[in-house]
C-alpha positions as CSV (number, residue, x, y, z in Angstrom):
1,X,0.1,0.0,-0.1
2,X,2.5,2.6,0.6
3,X,4.8,2.0,-2.5
4,X,1.5,2.9,-4.3
5,X,0.8,6.1,-2.6
6,X,3.9,7.4,-3.6
7,X,2.4,7.6,-6.9
8,X,-0.4,10.0,-5.8
9,X,2.2,11.9,-3.2
10,X,4.4,12.1,-6.2
11,X,1.7,14.2,-7.8
12,X,0.7,16.3,-5.1
13,X,4.4,17.3,-5.0
14,X,5.0,17.9,-8.4
15,X,7.7,14.7,-8.9
16,X,7.4,12.3,-11.5
17,X,4.1,10.6,-10.8
18,X,4.0,8.3,-14.3
19,X,7.6,7.1,-14.0
20,X,6.9,6.4,-10.2
21,X,4.1,4.3,-11.5
22,X,6.4,3.0,-14.5
23,X,9.3,2.1,-12.4
24,X,7.0,0.5,-9.9
25,X,5.6,-2.1,-11.9
26,X,9.2,-2.5,-13.8
27,X,11.6,-3.0,-10.9
28,X,9.5,-3.6,-7.9
29,X,10.3,-7.7,-7.7
30,X,13.9,-6.8,-8.0
31,X,15.0,-6.6,-4.8
32,X,15.4,-9.2,-2.1
33,X,12.8,-7.7,0.2
34,X,9.5,-8.2,-1.1
35,X,8.3,-5.0,0.6
36,X,11.5,-3.0,0.6
37,X,11.9,-3.0,-3.1
38,X,8.2,-1.8,-3.9
39,X,9.0,1.5,-2.2
40,X,12.6,1.9,-3.4
41,X,11.2,1.3,-7.2
42,X,8.3,3.9,-6.8
43,X,10.7,6.5,-5.2
44,X,13.5,5.9,-7.4
45,X,10.8,6.7,-10.2
46,X,9.2,9.9,-8.6
47,X,12.7,11.2,-8.1
48,X,13.8,10.5,-11.6
49,X,17.0,8.4,-10.2
50,X,18.6,5.2,-10.0
51,X,19.0,3.3,-6.9
52,X,21.1,0.5,-6.1
53,X,24.2,-1.0,-6.9
54,X,27.1,-1.5,-4.2
55,X,25.8,-0.7,-0.9
56,X,27.4,-0.9,2.7
57,X,25.5,-3.5,4.9
58,X,27.0,-3.9,8.3
59,X,30.6,-2.8,7.0
60,X,30.1,-5.2,4.3
61,X,29.6,-4.5,0.6
62,X,26.6,-5.9,-0.9
63,X,25.3,-5.7,-4.5
64,X,21.5,-4.9,-5.1
65,X,20.1,-4.4,-8.9
66,X,19.7,-1.1,-10.1
67,X,15.8,0.2,-9.7
68,X,14.9,3.4,-12.0
69,X,16.6,5.2,-14.4
70,X,19.5,7.5,-14.3
71,X,17.7,10.3,-15.7
72,X,19.0,12.6,-13.1
73,X,22.5,12.6,-11.8
74,X,22.2,11.8,-7.9
75,X,22.0,15.3,-6.0
76,X,21.7,16.1,-2.4
77,X,18.5,18.0,-3.0
78,X,16.9,14.3,-3.6
79,X,17.7,13.8,0.2
80,X,14.9,16.2,0.8
81,X,12.7,15.3,-1.7
82,X,12.8,11.6,-0.5
83,X,12.0,13.1,3.0
84,X,9.2,15.1,1.4
85,X,7.6,12.3,-0.2
86,X,8.2,10.1,2.9
87,X,6.4,12.2,5.2
88,X,3.3,12.8,2.4
89,X,2.9,9.2,2.1
90,X,2.5,9.1,5.9
91,X,0.0,12.1,5.7
92,X,-2.2,10.3,3.2
93,X,-1.7,6.8,5.1
94,X,-3.4,8.9,7.9
95,X,-6.1,10.4,6.2
96,X,-7.0,7.1,4.6
97,X,-7.2,5.5,8.2
98,X,-8.8,8.2,9.8
99,X,-11.6,8.3,6.9
100,X,-11.9,4.5,7.4
101,X,-12.3,4.8,11.2
102,X,-15.0,7.1,10.5
103,X,-16.8,5.4,8.1
104,X,-16.8,2.4,10.3
105,X,-18.2,4.7,13.2
106,X,-20.7,5.9,11.3
107,X,-21.8,2.6,9.8
108,X,-21.8,0.9,13.4
109,X,-24.1,3.6,14.7
110,X,-26.7,3.3,11.9
111,X,-26.5,-0.8,12.2
């Protein structure tokens, strides 16, 4: 659900929602984590960057498949954009959750 919310969040933040959706569909299964790969692919698309490659895990180098296309070189501003995207997705999740609670409470009171 989180990865799917990246698309509307990217649209509302004026990031690249179309590429977020395309990269999500294409690359989401390229990561060894069934959950982490989905969000990483969607964020890479929204930011128009490529993530993955050689990373350090507990001090040991590890190689991961690439996600996204290198449409832009990585820059410090992508960190801020990723944080903004994260908080916006968090806000959308809260709105959806609170709305669901309200609908259930109305339904219970009508029953």
